[in-house]
N, C-alpha and C positions, 0 to 999 in steps of 0.2 A: 307322423301328421304334420303341415308345416306351420313355423308359427304363426307367420300370417292367421291358419287357419285355428289356433287353438288361444291367439290375440279373438277371432270373430265371436270362439266361440263361449271367450269367457265376458268378451263384453253384452251377447244373446244372452245368459242367462243371465242378466241383471237388468233384463230387457233394457238394454238399448242397442240403440239402428248403431251399428259398425259403420264409421264414418275412414277415410283417410287419417284425416288429425284424431279422432278419437285411439284410431290403434297404434297411432304416432305415441300419441301422452299415458299409453297403458302401457304399452314396450317403455316406455322410461322410464316410469314408477315401476314396471318390476325389478328394472339394472341399477336400483339405489335406493339403499337399509335406509337411509335419513327421508326425511318427512319436507317435501320441498314448496317453495311461495311459486308465489303464481307470475315472481320474477326473477325468477331459475328457468322455470321453463321460458316466459319469454325471450332471454335470455340463450339460453339453449337452439331454440328454434328462431331463428336470425330474424326466415322471412314468414315469422306468424305473425297473425293480428290480436291481438292483448287478447277484447274484446272474445276472439272464436276459443281462444285459451284459458279464460274465465266461465264461459259456457260448458266447454267441456268434464273440468272440474264439478259444473254444478250438478249437469246432470248424471253423473258418478257421485257426489253425494248423495243427489237427491234418491236412486237406484242403490243405495248399500257397497258401493264399489269404493268408496274414499269416504275419514272423514276429516276434518279438518283441526286445527290443534292452537292451539291459542298457548301460546309459548314466554308471551308478556311482554315478546319486540314488537307487538301491535299489526306485527304480517301476518297472515292465517298460514299455515303449513298445512298438505296433504301428505298427508302417508293413504296407502291402501289396505282396505278395512280385511276382518279374519275372515271368514265365512259363514260364520254365525249372521252377517249383518244380511239386511236383507231391503227393498225397498222403506223407507222412510219410519227404518229401524235401525240405530246400530250399537254394536256392540260394543265397540271403543275403552268399559270402561278398566280402565289398563292404568298403569304407570308411563308418563312421559318425560323423556328428560332430555333438556337444550344443555346443554357444551357452556359456559362463559366463555371459556376461550378461543374456540373454534365457530362460537353459532351454529350449529348444526345441532339437529331435534330430532331423535329415535321414538321410537313407542317402543313400551317393555311388554308387549305380552304378555309374558310369563307371569308378571309380578301384577296379577289384578286388582280391583281396587277392594276390598270386603266390605258385602253389603252391613246398611245402616239404617235405620226408621229414627223418623225426623218426626221434630213436635207435629200435636193435634192441628188441621185447617194450611201446614206446609204443602207444598206441592213443590217436586223436585224437580227441572225438565232436562238437567246434565251436571255429568258426575266430572271433574276437571284436576287431576293429582297431577301435578307436573314437579319434577327434581331441577335443580340447578345445580351445582359445582362441571368440573372436567372430566369428559370425558376416557375413555383407555388412552389415547391415543394421544391423547396433551398429558394424561398422568405420566406418561414418560418424562 
């Protein structure tokens, strides 16, 4: 199967209509091991409209293809979801790591946030665990 067909299938599995921009953004995300910001995408897609890229990321997030990460920089980052994510339900309860030196943000899906109970009448909406320090490249 061709790369384009695989990308189209991935989008269709998440109930996302394949368009040229969506295919390009998905291919871009698959090629990065770090979380990326809207600005990163806009910088690398020079002839693209910022609003179109934002809407693409929003559609991906709404349909369980990416999750957003608040790494404390004030700029949301986006990373591909695990296969367990679905429309409106993200399974991103894993540790995220932000490097103080290079500014890269990583998903660490092998390191799960443990389950816990909240006090009565407390309702959790989101759980986020951000670890900050130096990544393997910057530690050397």
